[in-house]
C-alpha positions, -999 to 999 in steps of 0.1 A, spaced: 192 -414 898 207 -423 864 215 -460 862 220 -484 833 216 -521 829 229 -539 798 203 -558 777 209 -592 762 236 -590 735 234 -552 730 215 -521 741 209 -507 775 180 -500 799 182 -465 814 168 -463 849 159 -434 871 147 -412 843 111 -402 836 106 -385 803 80 -362 816 104 -345 841 126 -315 833 161 -326 824 193 -307 827 216 -303 797 241 -325 816 216 -353 819 205 -351 783 241 -352 772 246 -383 793 215 -400 779 227 -391 743 261 -405 749 247 -437 764 222 -441 735 248 -435 708 273 -458 723 248 -487 728 226 -482 697 195 -488 717 181 -473 749 150 -486 768 130 -466 793 106 -487 813 76 -478 834 68 -444 818 31 -447 819 11 -430 791 31 -400 781 15 -370 764 24 -363 729 37 -329 740 61 -347 763 73 -371 736 80 -341 713 97 -320 739 120 -348 751 128 -359 715 136 -324 705 164 -323 730 183 -347 707 178 -329 674 152 -314 650 122 -337 644 110 -349 610 74 -346 598 68 -379 581 55 -379 546 26 -402 555 6 -373 567 -26 -394 570 -10 -411 600 3 -381 619 -12 -368 651 -35 -339 642 -23 -319 672 14 -328 671 25 -336 635 59 -346 648 42 -378 661 35 -407 637 10 -433 647 20 -470 642 -12 -490 648 -39 -514 636 -66 -494 654 -94 -482 632 -119 -454 636 -148 -464 614 -134 -470 580 -102 -450 587 -69 -466 597 -55 -445 626 -19 -456 620 6 -472 596 18 -509 594 -13 -525 608 -8 -559 625 12 -581 601 49 -588 604 71 -559 593 105 -570 579 140 -557 586 145 -520 579 160 -487 589 137 -457 594 141 -431 567 172 -447 551 155 -439 517 159 -401 522 188 -381 510 193 -369 546 181 -399 566 170 -399 603 196 -403 630 173 -420 654 137 -429 664 117 -429 696 88 -452 700 62 -452 729 39 -481 737 4 -468 743 -17 -499 736 1 -533 737 -13 -566 725 -12 -595 751 12 -614 729 33 -608 698 42 -575 682 78 -577 696 104 -554 681 137 -570 672 170 -552 666 203 -559 650 236 -541 659 251 -535 625 283 -521 640 290 -554 657 280 -572 625 305 -551 605 333 -557 630 328 -595 629 333 -596 591 365 -610 576 389 -581 570 392 -590 533 354 -589 529 354 -555 548 378 -541 523 358 -553 493 326 -537 507 339 -504 520 334 -478 493 304 -494 476 270 -476 474 237 -492 480 203 -482 465 177 -474 492 140 -475 481 108 -466 500 88 -480 471 107 -514 475 97 -514 512 61 -506 505 59 -533 480 67 -559 507 55 -545 540 33 -514 537 8 -498 514 17 -477 484 22 -440 487 3 -414 469 18 -398 437 28 -368 457 45 -389 484 62 -410 458 77 -379 441 92 -368 473 108 -402 480 128 -412 449 154 -439 453 187 -427 467 223 -441 470 241 -442 503 274 -458 514 270 -496 520 293 -492 549 285 -460 569 307 -441 593 286 -430 622 282 -392 623 287 -390 661 307 -421 672 329 -425 641 323 -462 641 315 -481 609 284 -501 604 267 -520 576 241 -495 562 216 -516 543 187 -539 551 164 -565 535 134 -542 535 147 -511 518 179 -521 499 171 -538 466 206 -537 451 242 -525 453 249 -498 427 273 -505 399 272 -543 403 255 -569 382 220 -575 395 225 -612 403 259 -606 420 243 -577 439 215 -599 452 239 -627 462 261 -603 481 232 -587 499 217 -620 508 251 -631 523 255 -598 542 219 -600 556 223 -636 566 254 -626 585 237 -596 602 209 -618 615 231 -641 635 218 -644 671 249 -627 686 240 -594 670 202 -594 679 180 -582 707 143 -589 710 122 -563 729 90 -577 745 69 -546 751 54 -536 783 28 -509 785 44 -475 788 78 -485 774 98 -460 754 126 -471 730 152 -449 714 173 -465 686 201 -453 664 192 -456 627 228 -452 617 240 -484 634 209 -506 639 181 -521 618 148 -535 632 117 -554 625 83 -561 641 67 -595 647 30 -600 638 3 -602 664 -33 -613 667 -53 -588 645 -82 -590 670 -59 -573 695 -52 -535 693 -17 -520 692 -9 -483 692 26 -469 692 36 -432 689 69 -424 672 91 -394 667 120 -392 643 152 -374 652 172 -357 625 210 -353 625 228 -320 627 228 -303 592 266 -307 588 263 -345 594 231 -351 575 244 -369 544 258 -404 551 295 -410 545 
């Protein structure tokens, strides 16, 4: 039976749904509405799901992206990206290892960025490695109306190279060519809910377009400090088998570091928006 429990500050836990089951169109529509309205949906006690199950369930919400970091994709199911510090000999199985990973949106650096992400906890360290989220719609709504008016209509530069310089390893020449810097609205209207949200983050947004560099940095620092207030944040402490779905149009997230002697393996799918809503506005 479908039930929901509100998480602290924002987000919702969906109970009575196991991702490996067959789901009616009606149930999927209900999950989608709940996910979109809350920004974050948590499914507990899922066990270890097959990659085929993750792909099949994720695809009910949209087409799936094949990530450019092909060296970290599942060999059998390329829609699945491994986020991990596990190594097989000299080869890293997944991306982002075991250090802290700062605030970011997934795929905000693409011309047609992802709508959402699904992440499944397969190997969980005994401590650390929590994932923290910010509700950027609530952060926007809490801004002074005068500041809202000054920000609405601006464009922000989004850069995968900027993110990699701080939190990940460099891309190959081919990968870099496919991910040039892009400009998106600093304040985005959600393609499904119609709500506005701040659409920038410390990890992937180096500057606001058309503004002096120093003024841009100052404005972004002030915006990000506002966004990170406790009232907009939720910290997820992982349990084995958890599945999280988050909305990349209205939330940003980060990961805390954990003991590098502990293993962590997460499997992620990335959900794309409908073609007619793919470019942020």
